[in-house]
RORO-13212 format. One record per residue (C-alpha): x negated, y negated, z negated; residue number from 1; residue in three letters. Coordinates in steps of 0.5 Angstrom, whole numbers, plus 500, padded with zeros to 3 digits. Layout:
<tises>
((X; Y; Z); NUM; ALA)
...
</tises>
This chain:
<tises>
((137; 658; 146); 1; MET)
((142; 652; 147); 2; LEU)
((141; 648; 153); 3; ASN)
((145; 641; 151); 4; LEU)
((146; 637; 158); 5; MET)
((149; 630; 157); 6; MET)
((151; 624; 161); 7; THR)
((154; 617; 160); 8; ARG)
((161; 616; 163); 9; HIS)
((162; 613; 170); 10; GLY)
((162; 605; 172); 11; PHE)
((169; 602; 169); 12; THR)
((174; 597; 170); 13; THR)
((170; 593; 165); 14; ALA)
((165; 591; 170); 15; GLY)
((157; 591; 169); 16; GLU)
((156; 587; 164); 17; VAL)
((161; 587; 159); 18; MET)
((160; 590; 152); 19; LEU)
((165; 595; 152); 20; GLY)
((164; 598; 145); 21; GLY)
((171; 601; 143); 22; THR)
((175; 597; 148); 23; LEU)
((179; 603; 151); 24; ASP)
((178; 602; 159); 25; VAL)
((179; 607; 165); 26; PRO)
((174; 609; 170); 27; LEU)
((173; 604; 176); 28; ALA)
((173; 608; 183); 29; PRO)
((166; 607; 183); 30; ARG)
((166; 611; 176); 31; GLY)
((170; 617; 179); 32; GLN)
((165; 617; 185); 33; GLU)
((159; 618; 180); 34; GLU)
((163; 623; 176); 35; ALA)
((164; 627; 182); 36; ALA)
((157; 626; 184); 37; ALA)
((155; 630; 178); 38; LEU)
((160; 635; 178); 39; ALA)
((157; 637; 185); 40; ALA)
((150; 637; 183); 41; ARG)
((153; 642; 177); 42; LEU)
((157; 646; 182); 43; GLN)
((156; 653; 181); 44; GLY)
((152; 652; 174); 45; GLN)
((155; 656; 168); 46; ARG)
((157; 651; 163); 47; ILE)
((160; 654; 157); 48; ASP)
((163; 648; 153); 49; ARG)
((164; 641; 155); 50; ILE)
((165; 636; 149); 51; VAL)
((167; 629; 150); 52; SER)
((168; 622; 147); 53; SER)
((176; 622; 146); 54; PRO)
((175; 615; 150); 55; MET)
((179; 614; 156); 56; THR)
((173; 613; 160); 57; ARG)
((169; 619; 158); 58; ALA)
((175; 624; 158); 59; LEU)
((176; 622; 165); 60; GLU)
((169; 623; 167); 61; THR)
((169; 630; 163); 62; ALA)
((175; 632; 167); 63; ARG)
((172; 630; 174); 64; ILE)
((166; 634; 172); 65; ILE)
((170; 640; 169); 66; ALA)
((175; 642; 174); 67; GLY)
((179; 647; 171); 68; ASP)
((175; 648; 165); 69; ARG)
((177; 646; 158); 70; PRO)
((175; 640; 155); 71; VAL)
((174; 639; 148); 72; GLU)
((174; 632; 145); 73; SER)
((170; 630; 138); 74; ASP)
((171; 623; 135); 75; GLU)
((164; 623; 133); 76; ARG)
((162; 621; 140); 77; LEU)
((166; 615; 140); 78; ARG)
((162; 609; 142); 79; GLU)
((159; 604; 137); 80; MET)
((163; 599; 134); 81; ARG)
((161; 592; 136); 82; TYR)
((166; 589; 132); 83; GLY)
((167; 581; 135); 84; HIS)
((162; 582; 140); 85; TRP)
((166; 587; 144); 86; GLU)
((169; 584; 151); 87; GLY)
((163; 579; 151); 88; LEU)
((157; 580; 156); 89; ASN)
((150; 580; 154); 90; PHE)
((149; 572; 156); 91; ASP)
((154; 570; 151); 92; GLU)
((152; 574; 145); 93; ILE)
((146; 570; 143); 94; PRO)
((149; 564; 145); 95; ARG)
((155; 565; 140); 96; GLN)
((151; 569; 134); 97; ASP)
((143; 567; 136); 98; PRO)
((140; 569; 129); 99; GLU)
((144; 575; 128); 100; LEU)
((143; 577; 135); 101; HIS)
((135; 576; 134); 102; SER)
((135; 581; 128); 103; ARG)
((140; 586; 132); 104; TRP)
((135; 586; 138); 105; GLU)
((129; 587; 133); 106; SER)
((132; 592; 128); 107; ASP)
((139; 595; 131); 108; PRO)
((138; 601; 126); 109; ALA)
((140; 596; 120); 110; ASP)
((143; 590; 123); 111; THR)
((150; 591; 125); 112; HIS)
((154; 586; 129); 113; PRO)
((160; 582; 126); 114; PRO)
((165; 587; 124); 115; GLY)
((161; 593; 127); 116; GLY)
((157; 599; 126); 117; GLU)
((149; 599; 125); 118; SER)
((145; 604; 129); 119; GLY)
((144; 608; 122); 120; SER)
((151; 609; 121); 121; GLU)
((152; 611; 128); 122; VAL)
((146; 616; 127); 123; ALA)
((150; 619; 121); 124; SER)
((156; 621; 125); 125; ARG)
((152; 623; 131); 126; VAL)
((147; 628; 126); 127; LEU)
((154; 631; 123); 128; GLY)
((156; 633; 130); 129; PHE)
((149; 636; 132); 130; LEU)
((149; 640; 125); 131; VAL)
((156; 642; 126); 132; ASP)
((154; 644; 134); 133; LEU)
((148; 648; 132); 134; LEU)
((151; 652; 127); 135; ASP)
((157; 654; 131); 136; SER)
((152; 656; 137); 137; GLU)
((148; 660; 132); 138; GLY)
((142; 656; 133); 139; ILE)
((140; 653; 126); 140; SER)
((142; 659; 122); 141; GLU)
((136; 660; 117); 142; SER)
((131; 664; 121); 143; ILE)
((131; 669; 115); 144; GLY)
((136; 671; 110); 145; SER)
((136; 670; 102); 146; SER)
((133; 677; 102); 147; ASP)
((127; 675; 107); 148; GLY)
((131; 680; 112); 149; SER)
((131; 677; 119); 150; ALA)
((138; 674; 121); 151; GLY)
((142; 676; 127); 152; PRO)
((139; 676; 134); 153; ALA)
((145; 674; 138); 154; SER)
((149; 668; 139); 155; GLY)
((156; 667; 135); 156; PRO)
((160; 671; 139); 157; ALA)
((155; 677; 138); 158; GLY)
((154; 679; 145); 159; GLY)
((147; 679; 149); 160; GLY)
((148; 672; 151); 161; GLU)
((141; 669; 150); 162; THR)
((142; 662; 153); 163; GLU)
((148; 657; 152); 164; ARG)
((150; 651; 156); 165; ARG)
((154; 645; 154); 166; MET)
((155; 639; 157); 167; LEU)
((156; 632; 152); 168; VAL)
((160; 626; 156); 169; VAL)
((159; 620; 152); 170; ALA)
((157; 613; 152); 171; HIS)
((150; 609; 153); 172; GLY)
((149; 607; 146); 173; THR)
((152; 614; 143); 174; ILE)
((147; 618; 147); 175; ASN)
((141; 614; 146); 176; ARG)
((142; 614; 138); 177; ILE)
((143; 622; 139); 178; LEU)
((137; 622; 143); 179; LEU)
((133; 619; 137); 180; CYS)
((136; 624; 132); 181; VAL)
((135; 630; 136); 182; ALA)
((128; 628; 137); 183; MET)
((126; 625; 131); 184; GLY)
((125; 618; 134); 185; VAL)
((126; 612; 129); 186; PRO)
((134; 610; 130); 187; VAL)
((131; 602; 131); 188; ARG)
((128; 604; 137); 189; ASP)
((134; 607; 141); 190; PHE)
((134; 601; 146); 191; ARG)
((127; 601; 147); 192; ARG)
((125; 608; 148); 193; ARG)
((131; 611; 152); 194; PHE)
((135; 609; 158); 195; VAL)
((142; 612; 159); 196; GLN)
((145; 610; 166); 197; ASP)
((152; 612; 168); 198; ARG)
((153; 619; 171); 199; GLY)
((146; 621; 169); 200; ASN)
((144; 628; 167); 201; LEU)
((140; 629; 161); 202; THR)
((138; 636; 158); 203; VAL)
((136; 637; 151); 204; LEU)
((133; 644; 149); 205; ARG)
((134; 648; 142); 206; TYR)
((131; 654; 141); 207; GLU)
((134; 659; 135); 208; ARG)
((132; 656; 128); 209; GLY)
((131; 649; 131); 210; ASP)
((135; 644; 126); 211; PHE)
((138; 638; 129); 212; ALA)
((132; 634; 130); 213; ASP)
((128; 639; 133); 214; GLY)
((130; 638; 140); 215; ALA)
((126; 639; 146); 216; GLN)
((127; 634; 152); 217; LEU)
((127; 637; 159); 218; ILE)
((130; 632; 163); 219; LEU)
((132; 625; 162); 220; SER)
((136; 620; 165); 221; ASN)
((136; 623; 172); 222; ASP)
((140; 620; 177); 223; ILE)
((138; 623; 183); 224; SER)
((145; 625; 185); 225; HIS)
((147; 618; 185); 226; LEU)
((142; 615; 190); 227; ARG)
((141; 616; 197); 228; LYS)
((136; 620; 201); 229; PRO)
((129; 617; 200); 230; GLY)
((131; 612; 195); 231; GLU)
((127; 612; 188); 232; ILE)
((132; 614; 183); 233; SER)
((128; 610; 177); 234; TRP)
((129; 604; 180); 235; SER)
((133; 598; 177); 236; ILE)
((137; 593; 181); 237; PRO)
((134; 586; 180); 238; ILE)
((137; 582; 175); 239; GLY)
((140; 588; 171); 240; LEU)
((136; 591; 164); 241; SER)
((136; 598; 162); 242; SER)
((137; 596; 155); 243; ARG)
((144; 594; 156); 244; LYS)
</tises>
């Protein structure tokens, strides 16, 4: 069994409303605090692997959470390329490209920003990441071998470990598309169906024999560690959208 924990990097120096995409910006002090809060929540918990997007804001988040544990990076976890929309805020884009923005809002899977990626293109690289991950962890090996005999019962290390725990640190769009791929949800719905706040904790579970689209959603976008005691963890500040 693999428990795949996910988080989105913390708040960055780019601010609240800028569409960052591949712009490589660092964490702001607030983002460092968000990462530290998640680190405190996970303190004492065994995490077997930590894999991050290679972008600065994600790596900084991962290293704060990791402490003295190693952090791997994977190019396939880079944020979606938004092309000429990068650096704009969510009010400027529809004014600049009203027709294209309208098409992208209705179907971000098959529509791409000018010079950027479509959701389906991102899903392809995310799928590759998940397939390789499950294979390396011994999860999606065939349940039976070609001669009909059962496959090995233990994980890739050959020991008696029955549960692996992994943390992925990436980005808002990447994480939502990963959730679509992992749960068999149409990619065109990634902005409508999933929320990924900065510093959240999301957990997927793969049982032995599952394939990339066979995950169970155990915990979704939990930010209780970022809220004050008694504060509702799912509230959205006035004026902000959960789909950004």
